[in-house]
Kinemage of the C-alpha trace (Angstrom):
@kinemage 1
@onewidth
@group {chain A} dominant
@subgroup {mainchain}
@vectorlist {calphas} color= white
{ca met a 1} P 89.096 75.123 63.010
{ca thr a 2} L 85.566 73.769 63.435
{ca his a 3} L 83.639 72.173 66.287
{ca ser a 4} L 80.390 71.412 64.587
{ca lys a 5} L 78.681 71.893 61.288
{ca glu a 6} L 76.502 74.555 62.854
{ca asn a 7} L 79.523 76.475 64.090
{ca lys a 8} L 81.556 76.167 60.950
{ca val a 9} L 83.447 79.367 60.073
{ca lys a 10} L 85.115 80.250 56.802
{ca leu a 11} L 88.399 82.146 56.907
{ca his a 12} L 89.768 84.044 53.931
{ca glu a 13} L 93.332 83.436 52.789
{ca lys a 14} L 94.936 86.263 54.768
{ca gln a 15} L 93.221 85.089 57.945
{ca lys a 16} L 94.420 81.521 57.358
{ca gln a 17} L 98.019 82.722 57.038
{ca ile a 18} L 97.777 84.391 60.415
{ca val a 19} L 96.166 81.406 62.145
{ca gln a 20} L 98.831 79.048 60.748
{ca asp a 21} L 101.788 81.313 61.549
{ca ile a 22} L 103.873 80.211 64.547
{ca ser a 23} L 104.927 83.690 65.754
{ca arg a 24} L 104.373 84.131 69.464
{ca phe a 25} L 103.130 87.704 69.171
{ca lys a 26} L 101.088 88.549 66.091
{ca val a 27} L 100.412 92.142 65.042
{ca val a 28} L 97.556 92.425 62.557
{ca arg a 29} L 96.833 95.646 60.670
{ca ala a 30} L 93.471 95.283 58.942
{ca gly a 31} L 90.875 97.347 57.096
{ca arg a 32} L 87.332 97.891 58.310
{ca lys a 33} L 85.176 94.763 57.994
{ca gly a 34} L 88.266 92.918 56.832
{ca gly a 35} L 87.642 90.087 59.289
{ca lys a 36} L 89.345 91.180 62.510
{ca thr a 37} L 86.542 90.003 64.801
{ca thr a 38} L 86.183 86.647 63.098
{ca leu a 39} L 89.938 86.152 63.367
{ca ala a 40} L 89.918 87.064 67.074
{ca val a 41} L 87.055 84.656 67.784
{ca glu a 42} L 88.797 81.808 65.993
{ca met a 43} L 92.115 82.399 67.751
{ca leu a 44} L 90.457 82.572 71.172
{ca ala a 45} L 88.429 79.436 70.545
{ca tyr a 46} L 91.445 77.516 69.256
{ca glu a 47} L 93.747 78.531 72.130
{ca ala a 48} L 91.019 77.728 74.655
{ca ile a 49} L 90.149 74.265 73.332
{ca lys a 50} L 93.473 72.893 72.038
{ca asp a 51} L 95.554 70.326 73.898
{ca asn a 52} L 98.007 72.099 76.209
{ca lys a 53} L 99.164 69.579 78.778
{ca asn a 54} L 101.301 72.154 80.592
{ca tyr a 55} L 98.191 74.219 81.316
{ca pro a 56} L 95.067 72.063 81.278
{ca asn a 57} L 93.373 74.794 83.349
{ca arg a 58} L 94.058 78.106 81.671
{ca ser a 59} L 92.832 81.659 81.134
{ca leu a 60} L 92.458 83.760 77.999
{ca ile a 61} L 91.668 87.472 77.701
{ca tyr a 62} L 90.038 89.635 75.059
{ca ile a 63} L 90.395 93.409 75.524
{ca ala a 64} L 88.542 96.079 73.527
{ca pro a 65} L 88.897 99.852 74.014
{ca thr a 66} L 85.961 99.815 76.484
{ca gln a 67} L 83.844 97.212 78.272
{ca gln a 68} L 80.816 98.384 76.310
{ca gln a 69} L 82.648 97.952 73.005
{ca ala a 70} L 83.848 94.503 74.055
{ca arg a 71} L 80.249 93.422 74.562
{ca arg a 72} L 79.209 94.932 71.243
{ca ile a 73} L 82.172 93.755 69.176
{ca ile a 74} L 82.838 90.186 70.233
{ca trp a 75} L 80.595 88.912 73.015
{ca gln a 76} L 77.746 87.779 70.768
{ca ala a 77} L 80.196 86.389 68.226
{ca leu a 78} L 81.898 84.279 70.902
{ca lys a 79} L 78.570 83.049 72.230
{ca ser a 80} L 77.516 82.025 68.742
{ca arg a 81} L 80.859 80.349 68.015
{ca leu a 82} L 80.965 78.399 71.289
{ca his a 83} L 77.226 77.682 71.540
{ca gly a 84} L 76.637 74.264 73.009
{ca ile a 85} L 80.221 74.043 74.231
{ca gly a 86} L 80.734 76.783 76.790
{ca lys a 87} L 78.948 78.227 79.794
{ca phe a 88} L 78.393 81.987 79.651
{ca ser a 89} L 78.214 84.568 82.419
{ca glu a 90} L 76.427 87.619 81.030
{ca ser a 91} L 77.144 89.846 84.020
{ca gln a 92} L 80.892 89.136 84.152
{ca met a 93} L 81.326 88.426 80.427
{ca thr a 94} L 83.260 85.218 81.004
{ca ile a 95} L 83.072 81.915 79.172
{ca thr a 96} L 83.999 78.550 80.697
{ca ile a 97} L 84.670 75.664 78.305
{ca pro a 98} L 86.245 72.198 78.554
{ca asn a 99} L 89.450 71.704 76.603
{ca gln a 100} L 91.272 68.809 74.960
{ca ser a 101} L 93.700 68.537 77.872
{ca gly a 102} L 90.905 67.426 80.197
{ca gly a 103} L 90.860 70.760 81.971
{ca val a 104} L 88.843 73.950 81.858
{ca ser a 105} L 89.537 77.192 80.017
{ca his a 106} L 88.178 80.584 81.021
{ca ile a 107} L 87.809 83.395 78.486
{ca tyr a 108} L 87.566 86.865 80.025
{ca val a 109} L 86.074 89.634 77.865
{ca gly a 110} L 86.798 93.171 79.058
{ca gly a 111} L 87.653 96.807 78.359
{ca trp a 112} L 90.950 98.677 78.382
{ca glu a 113} L 89.725 100.969 81.141
{ca asn a 114} L 89.823 97.955 83.488
{ca arg a 115} L 93.327 96.826 82.525
{ca glu a 116} L 94.636 97.084 86.087
{ca asn a 117} L 92.311 94.206 87.024
{ca tyr a 118} L 94.515 91.831 85.051
{ca arg a 119} L 97.740 92.719 86.857
{ca gly a 120} L 99.307 89.564 88.313
{ca met a 121} L 96.633 87.267 86.873
{ca ala a 122} L 97.809 83.629 86.797
{ca gly a 123} L 97.509 80.952 84.134
{ca val a 124} L 97.016 83.319 81.177
{ca val a 125} L 98.093 81.669 77.926
{ca phe a 126} L 96.649 84.027 75.306
{ca ile a 127} L 95.473 87.654 75.000
{ca val a 128} L 93.785 89.496 72.143
{ca phe a 129} L 94.097 93.291 72.095
{ca asp a 130} L 91.546 94.804 69.726
{ca glu a 131} L 91.689 98.263 68.094
{ca val a 132} L 95.223 98.742 69.413
{ca asp a 133} L 95.600 102.251 67.989
{ca thr a 134} L 92.825 103.506 70.266
{ca leu a 135} L 94.428 102.118 73.456
{ca arg a 136} L 96.092 104.986 75.306
{ca asp a 137} L 99.331 104.348 77.174
{ca phe a 138} L 99.435 100.950 75.494
{ca phe a 139} L 103.180 100.382 75.701
{ca leu a 140} L 103.306 101.287 79.363
{ca ala a 141} L 100.534 98.802 80.182
{ca trp a 142} L 102.019 96.158 77.872
{ca arg a 143} L 105.370 96.263 79.652
{ca glu a 144} L 104.092 96.656 83.195
{ca ile a 145} L 100.892 94.569 83.210
{ca phe a 146} L 100.509 92.211 80.265
{ca arg a 147} L 103.966 91.098 79.186
{ca pro a 148} L 104.796 89.955 82.761
{ca ile a 149} L 101.581 87.868 82.798
{ca phe a 150} L 103.300 85.385 80.485
{ca ile a 151} L 106.356 84.758 82.693
{ca asp a 152} L 104.946 81.507 84.082
{ca thr a 153} L 103.048 80.329 80.988
{ca ala a 154} L 105.205 81.542 78.067
{ca gly a 155} L 101.886 82.649 76.595
{ca ser a 156} L 101.165 84.466 73.354
{ca ala a 157} L 99.157 87.433 72.111
{ca met a 158} L 97.478 88.887 69.050
{ca leu a 159} L 97.315 92.664 68.634
{ca ile a 160} L 94.869 93.787 65.983
{ca gly a 161} L 93.302 96.954 64.656
{ca thr a 162} L 92.857 99.534 61.937
{ca pro a 163} L 95.638 102.163 62.040
{ca lys a 164} L 95.067 105.629 63.485
{ca lys a 165} L 97.453 108.487 62.838
{ca glu a 166} L 96.710 110.120 66.211
{ca asn a 167} L 97.855 107.168 68.340
{ca pro a 168} L 99.958 104.908 66.092
{ca asn a 169} L 100.638 101.960 68.410
{ca ile a 170} L 100.607 99.408 65.580
{ca arg a 171} L 103.150 101.390 63.604
{ca arg a 172} L 105.394 101.601 66.632
{ca leu a 173} L 105.084 97.861 67.255
{ca glu a 174} L 106.143 97.268 63.663
{ca glu a 175} L 109.151 99.529 64.183
{ca glu a 176} L 110.285 98.351 67.604
{ca tyr a 177} L 109.941 94.600 67.091
{ca lys a 178} L 110.640 94.227 63.382
{ca asp a 179} L 113.869 92.298 64.043
{ca asp a 180} L 112.517 90.178 66.890
{ca pro a 181} L 111.818 86.568 65.751
{ca asn a 182} L 109.051 86.227 68.347
{ca trp a 183} L 106.977 88.833 66.533
{ca gly a 184} L 105.033 88.414 63.302
{ca phe a 185} L 103.419 91.233 61.320
{ca phe a 186} L 100.427 90.912 59.024
{ca his a 187} L 98.366 93.215 56.865
{ca phe a 188} L 95.108 92.793 55.010
{ca thr a 189} L 92.625 95.265 53.583
{ca ser a 190} L 88.857 95.353 53.483
{ca gln a 191} L 89.179 94.284 49.857
{ca asp a 192} L 90.940 91.075 50.919
{ca asn a 193} L 87.726 89.863 52.525
{ca pro a 194} L 85.923 87.962 49.733
{ca phe a 195} L 82.731 87.847 51.792
{ca leu a 196} L 82.173 91.601 51.460
{ca pro a 197} L 80.122 92.826 48.470
{ca lys a 198} L 82.492 94.171 45.807
{ca asn a 199} L 80.027 96.763 44.560
{ca glu a 200} L 79.894 98.308 48.060
{ca leu a 201} L 83.696 98.520 48.218
{ca asn a 202} L 83.796 100.135 44.786
{ca glu a 203} L 81.149 102.674 45.771
{ca met a 204} L 83.103 103.560 48.902
{ca lys a 205} L 86.214 104.201 46.829
{ca asn a 206} L 84.277 106.656 44.669
{ca glu a 207} L 82.728 108.337 47.719
{ca tyr a 208} L 86.138 108.861 49.300
{ca ile a 209} L 87.714 110.384 46.208
{ca asp a 210} L 87.848 113.783 47.937
{ca asn a 211} L 89.293 112.267 51.106
{ca phe a 212} L 91.484 109.462 49.847
{ca glu a 213} L 93.637 109.676 52.966
{ca ala a 214} L 90.721 108.364 55.024
{ca tyr a 215} L 90.120 105.598 52.465
{ca arg a 216} L 93.764 104.539 52.674
{ca gln a 217} L 93.585 104.382 56.456
{ca glu a 218} L 90.167 102.799 57.016
{ca val a 219} L 89.857 100.481 54.004
{ca leu a 220} L 93.424 99.795 52.899
{ca ala a 221} L 94.752 99.834 56.487
{ca glu a 222} L 97.754 101.935 55.517
{ca his a 223} L 99.733 104.092 57.889
{ca val a 224} L 98.833 107.680 57.040
{ca glu a 225} L 101.009 110.552 58.163
{ca ser a 226} L 99.235 113.612 59.455
{ca ser a 227} L 100.033 116.354 56.947
{ca gly a 228} L 100.634 118.868 59.723
{ca ala a 229} L 102.676 116.662 62.054
{ca leu a 230} L 105.727 118.536 63.317
{ca phe a 231} L 107.732 115.588 64.615
{ca lys a 232} L 108.867 112.645 62.490
{ca arg a 233} L 107.941 109.436 64.248
{ca glu a 234} L 111.217 107.635 63.630
{ca ala a 235} L 113.040 110.688 64.985
{ca ile a 236} L 110.906 110.652 68.143
{ca tyr a 237} L 111.792 107.018 68.810
{ca ser a 238} L 115.469 107.755 68.181
{ca ile a 239} L 115.824 110.384 70.923
{ca phe a 240} L 115.945 107.619 73.539
{ca lys a 241} L 118.755 105.736 71.745
{ca gln a 242} L 121.158 108.468 70.642
{ca ser a 243} L 123.494 111.020 72.213
{ca ala a 244} L 123.490 114.766 71.676
{ca lys a 245} L 125.925 117.623 72.029
{ca glu a 246} L 127.010 118.289 75.610
{ca gly a 247} L 127.493 121.772 77.005
{ca glu a 248} L 126.126 123.999 79.725
{ca lys a 249} L 123.767 122.619 82.340
{ca tyr a 250} L 120.100 123.662 82.178
{ca met a 251} L 116.990 122.962 84.171
{ca thr a 252} L 113.299 123.307 83.305
{ca val a 253} L 110.433 123.040 85.779
{ca asp a 254} L 106.758 122.289 85.171
{ca ile a 255} L 104.870 123.288 88.309
{ca ser a 256} L 101.990 121.132 89.534
{ca gly a 257} L 98.552 122.474 88.720
{ca asp a 258} L 95.162 121.461 87.298
{ca gly a 259} L 94.651 119.169 90.281
{ca lys a 260} L 98.034 117.460 89.880
{ca asp a 261} L 100.215 116.804 92.905
{ca leu a 262} L 103.522 116.457 91.065
{ca thr a 263} L 106.027 119.011 89.851
{ca leu a 264} L 108.391 117.798 87.130
{ca val a 265} L 112.012 118.925 86.925
{ca ser a 266} L 114.309 118.127 83.993
{ca ile a 267} L 118.107 118.316 84.165
{ca trp a 268} L 120.065 118.898 80.961
{ca asn a 269} L 123.683 118.647 79.861
{ca gly a 270} L 123.655 120.624 76.657
{ca leu a 271} L 120.924 118.982 74.588
{ca asn a 272} L 120.978 115.739 76.589
{ca leu a 273} L 118.093 115.343 79.027
{ca ile a 274} L 119.849 113.331 81.729
{ca glu a 275} L 117.315 113.215 84.567
{ca ile a 276} L 113.656 113.852 85.369
{ca ile a 277} L 112.787 114.485 89.008
{ca lys a 278} L 109.310 114.447 90.559
{ca leu a 279} L 108.482 116.719 93.492
{ca thr a 280} L 105.352 116.463 95.640
{ca ser a 281} L 105.902 119.574 97.752
{ca gln a 282} L 103.885 122.789 97.442
{ca gly a 283} L 104.284 126.531 98.087
{ca asp a 284} L 107.425 127.784 99.809
{ca thr a 285} L 108.632 124.225 100.408
{ca leu a 286} L 108.493 123.548 96.676
{ca ala a 287} L 110.489 126.696 95.910
{ca tyr a 288} L 113.226 125.655 98.345
{ca asp a 289} L 113.209 122.074 97.003
{ca ile a 290} L 113.792 123.461 93.505
{ca lys a 291} L 116.584 125.664 94.872
{ca asp a 292} L 118.198 122.594 96.498
{ca ile a 293} L 118.228 120.780 93.158
{ca ile a 294} L 119.786 123.813 91.470
{ca asn a 295} L 122.565 123.837 94.068
{ca thr a 296} L 123.083 120.071 94.108
{ca lys a 297} L 123.230 119.786 90.321
{ca glu a 298} L 125.351 122.967 90.078
{ca ile a 299} L 123.107 124.636 87.531
{ca pro a 300} L 123.546 128.389 86.880
{ca ile a 301} L 120.389 130.129 88.083
{ca gln a 302} L 120.069 131.992 84.758
{ca asn a 303} L 119.851 128.564 83.055
{ca val a 304} L 116.698 127.611 84.956
{ca ala a 305} L 113.256 128.066 83.352
{ca ile a 306} L 110.105 127.726 85.440
{ca asp a 307} L 106.652 127.518 83.856
{ca ala a 308} L 105.062 130.660 85.299
{ca ile a 309} L 101.470 129.955 84.278
{ca gly a 310} L 98.883 129.366 87.018
{ca glu a 311} L 100.425 127.958 90.193
{ca gly a 312} L 103.865 128.381 88.690
{ca ser a 313} L 103.609 132.173 88.706
{ca his a 314} L 104.055 132.250 92.487
{ca ile a 315} L 106.994 129.853 92.452
{ca ala a 316} L 108.798 131.629 89.611
{ca lys a 317} L 108.650 134.890 91.568
{ca his a 318} L 109.867 133.337 94.825
{ca ser a 319} L 112.900 135.041 96.369
{ca ala a 320} L 114.759 131.704 96.542
{ca leu a 321} L 114.643 131.506 92.744
{ca thr a 322} L 115.568 135.066 91.844
{ca gly a 323} L 117.444 135.149 88.556
{ca ser a 324} L 115.626 132.202 86.997
{ca val a 325} L 113.477 132.593 83.883
{ca ala a 326} L 109.724 132.886 84.418
{ca tyr a 327} L 108.617 131.070 81.263
{ca lys a 328} L 105.236 131.936 79.775
{ca gly a 329} L 104.424 130.282 76.491
{ca ser a 330} L 101.615 132.756 75.844
{ca leu a 331} L 104.043 135.675 75.559
{ca ser a 332} L 105.004 137.076 72.179
{ca ala a 333} L 107.678 135.155 70.346
{ca ile a 334} L 111.281 136.297 70.720
{ca lys a 335} L 112.448 138.378 67.779
{ca thr a 336} L 115.520 136.709 66.348
{ca glu a 337} L 115.379 137.447 62.620
{ca glu a 338} L 116.485 140.559 60.778
{ca asp a 339} L 113.578 142.285 59.073
{ca ile a 340} L 114.759 142.282 55.444
{ca thr a 341} L 111.677 144.215 54.366
{ca lys a 342} L 113.227 147.349 55.840
{ca pro a 343} L 116.007 149.404 54.225
{ca ala a 344} L 119.504 148.194 55.094
{ca asn a 345} L 120.250 151.280 57.179
{ca lys a 346} L 117.114 150.735 59.306
{ca arg a 347} L 117.435 147.084 60.201
{ca asn a 348} L 118.277 147.439 63.877
{ca ser a 349} L 114.858 146.012 64.781
{ca leu a 350} L 114.206 142.273 64.653
{ca lys a 351} L 111.108 140.247 63.843
{ca ser a 352} L 109.540 136.859 64.552
{ca glu a 353} L 107.309 134.662 62.419
{ca tyr a 354} L 105.668 132.779 65.308
{ca lys a 355} L 102.281 133.276 66.983
{ca asn a 356} L 103.711 133.104 70.500
{ca leu a 357} L 106.714 131.907 72.473
{ca arg a 358} L 105.321 128.384 72.930
{ca ser a 359} L 104.894 127.933 69.167
{ca gln a 360} L 108.405 129.225 68.577
{ca cys a 361} L 109.871 126.792 71.102
{ca val a 362} L 107.890 123.813 69.741
{ca phe a 363} L 109.003 124.515 66.160
{ca met a 364} L 112.629 124.710 67.296
{ca leu a 365} L 112.234 121.481 69.288
{ca ala a 366} L 110.785 119.741 66.223
{ca asn a 367} L 113.720 120.902 64.127
{ca lys a 368} L 116.223 119.557 66.644
{ca val a 369} L 114.384 116.248 67.183
{ca asn a 370} L 113.955 115.652 63.440
{ca asn a 371} L 117.653 116.340 62.909
{ca his a 372} L 118.670 114.021 65.765
{ca gln a 373} L 120.124 116.782 67.916
{ca ile a 374} L 118.191 115.937 71.101
{ca ala a 375} L 118.794 112.934 73.375
{ca ile a 376} L 116.910 111.681 76.417
{ca lys a 377} L 118.804 109.423 78.800
{ca gly a 378} L 117.079 109.937 82.118
{ca ala a 379} L 113.466 108.942 81.432
{ca ser a 380} L 111.480 106.212 83.167
{ca ser a 381} L 109.265 103.954 81.056
{ca glu a 382} L 106.282 106.113 82.053
{ca ala a 383} L 108.054 109.324 81.068
{ca lys a 384} L 109.200 107.815 77.768
{ca glu a 385} L 105.698 106.753 76.785
{ca lys a 386} L 104.202 110.116 77.668
{ca ile a 387} L 106.896 112.038 75.781
{ca ile a 388} L 106.287 109.947 72.667
{ca gln a 389} L 102.521 110.309 72.921
{ca glu a 390} L 102.724 114.061 73.421
{ca leu a 391} L 105.243 114.808 70.676
{ca glu a 392} L 103.177 112.835 68.165
{ca leu a 393} L 100.238 115.186 68.762
{ca tyr a 394} L 101.927 118.470 67.879
{ca gln a 395} L 100.612 119.861 64.605
{ca asp a 396} L 101.288 122.929 62.523
{ca val a 397} L 97.928 124.708 62.829
{ca ser a 398} L 98.991 128.025 61.293
{ca lys a 399} L 96.023 129.998 59.982
{ca gly a 400} L 97.529 131.861 57.065
{ca asp a 401} L 98.061 135.118 58.935
{ca gly a 402} L 101.825 134.908 58.480
{ca lys a 403} L 102.400 133.575 61.997
{ca leu a 404} L 103.374 129.961 62.661
{ca gln a 405} L 101.282 128.264 65.344
{ca val a 406} L 101.157 124.814 66.967
{ca thr a 407} L 98.376 122.750 68.529
{ca thr a 408} L 97.013 124.594 71.547
{ca lys a 409} L 97.551 123.243 75.016
{ca asp a 410} L 93.797 122.913 75.492
{ca lys a 411} L 93.564 120.668 72.432
{ca met a 412} L 96.436 118.562 73.739
{ca lys a 413} L 94.687 118.181 77.095
{ca glu a 414} L 91.434 117.243 75.371
{ca phe a 415} L 93.028 114.300 73.580
{ca leu a 416} L 95.407 113.195 76.351
{ca asn a 417} L 92.938 113.719 79.188
{ca arg a 418} L 95.879 115.338 81.006
{ca ser a 419} L 98.335 118.173 80.515
{ca pro a 420} L 101.371 117.583 78.222
{ca asp a 421} L 103.753 118.102 81.155
{ca tyr a 422} L 106.624 115.944 79.939
{ca ser a 423} L 106.946 117.532 76.518
{ca asp a 424} L 106.615 120.940 78.199
{ca leu a 425} L 109.972 120.228 79.841
{ca leu a 426} L 111.546 119.832 76.397
{ca val a 427} L 109.729 122.840 74.966
{ca met a 428} L 110.992 125.130 77.742
{ca arg a 429} L 114.569 123.973 77.160
{ca met a 430} L 114.373 125.488 73.674
{ca tyr a 431} L 113.946 128.956 75.186
{ca phe a 432} L 117.656 129.065 75.969
{ca asp a 433} L 118.661 128.107 72.429
{ca ile a 434} L 116.329 130.742 71.030
{ca ile a 435} L 117.689 133.599 73.128
{ca ser a 436} L 121.230 132.535 72.204
{ca lys a 437} L 120.367 133.449 68.605
{ca val a 438} L 119.541 137.056 69.440
{ca asp a 439} L 122.107 139.561 68.176
{ca tyr a 440} L 122.525 141.589 71.349
{ca thr a 441} L 124.922 144.100 69.730
{ca arg a 442} L 122.178 145.203 67.362
{ca ser a 443} L 119.613 145.456 70.168
{ca ile a 444} L 121.796 147.614 72.429
{ca ser a 445} L 123.361 149.829 69.800
{ca gln a 446} L 121.637 152.857 71.287
{ca val a 447} L 122.327 152.031 74.946
{ca lys a 448} L 125.120 153.953 76.661
{ca glu a 449} L 128.099 151.942 77.980
{ca pro a 450} L 127.436 152.352 81.773
{ca lys a 451} L 123.921 150.912 81.337
{ca ile a 452} L 124.886 147.797 79.358
{ca asn a 453} L 125.117 145.448 82.356
{ca glu a 454} L 121.824 146.742 83.710
{ca phe a 455} L 120.291 146.199 80.277
{ca phe a 456} L 121.292 142.537 80.101
{ca thr a 457} L 119.992 141.898 83.609
{ca met a 458} L 116.679 143.488 82.829
{ca arg a 459} L 116.299 141.590 79.554
{ca arg a 460} L 116.933 138.200 81.088
{ca ala a 461} L 114.853 138.704 84.219
{ca asn a 462} L 111.795 140.239 82.576
{ca gln a 463} L 111.985 138.452 79.206
{ca arg a 464} L 111.510 141.612 77.219
{ca leu a 465} L 113.566 140.431 74.291
{ca asn a 466} L 110.767 141.491 71.976
{ca asp a 467} L 111.289 145.151 72.658
{ca thr a 468} L 113.389 147.245 70.286
{ca ile a 469} L 115.696 149.644 72.141
């Protein structure tokens, strides 16, 4: 597509295939300097200028990870491409150009942080999302803000970027919409761009020989699995589509804290998460609200786990919730394995190979998710997206001291810019499966018969399953 000799742009073969493809939604996975920006400029210019008699006056949107990046990445390129044709507003980063339908097109250039500004926008026929794998909560915004924009225009979109293993939106798009005829998927590498100097590409390949994983991701635009990832991505997506074993009812509670005003409650039937409830109450009122849910859902009090860190410590100790488990992930892991390093006649004591209780629960959750033994039925679209995002972040960060350890909560918060509250609900549920593995007969072999009931009560209430009696 050209408008003048001065503005003439050359597209390489992979770019031409994408421009000519008739898919409504195009997902483009491309290597660095492979031609993503040029492709975005051409698609925006074409959709803005072409004859569209249904929408002679129309809007188009380009969204980068931030407003600042949008200005740096594409603003100058658009101005150069549409020089002499469009009118440019530097302060608002908008372009107004006449189109072949006799109307006017407006191109809005913006950042992902301002995505709410586009909610309900009328007359939008085309959107470009750039660097999709850096856009947090992308699927939530896509379904709630951007996909509904096209209801009146039947518009289209292009979603482009270089893959990132930490936030693999492109990979998920490829998985979720692979059988949808409205979606087209494209891939080109940095090497597919004939306008890049070959000697530079060859030098980069040699420089990355000690970190070929980064070369595969950044240059070849391949999906790279994190070597320490605990959860398989396809297994994560499957938990919302499958069913799991039913059984006793359980409940886990993540108490509001860190400036949050919501407490999350999950209700379980066996390994099926069937409902997530949000509570806004605080203090004593919150404790009684939790108690009401326990009674209404008919959940045994001993099957209730409450996160007892921070604000939760007061709630977990509340008299209304006596008998529930005060869960603290920082406690020592529960000893469930026989210590085979000891002589056979001295194996009454148990051991654990985990750094703490949280790590133990996360590893068990990963095992169950990866083996399709967990199902989630009662999650809103917001909850679903946050669960997926959080589970994808868990890594095996064991340090070689013989104890298995997972990504710390602080690291999770740093990346998410929030606490991993939704996955915490799943992690706490694993506590009950872990304690069910403990061989109580071995642990109480030295306890006299009249004290057995007292022993079980003490163990469950105070969580001292690590002690050897």
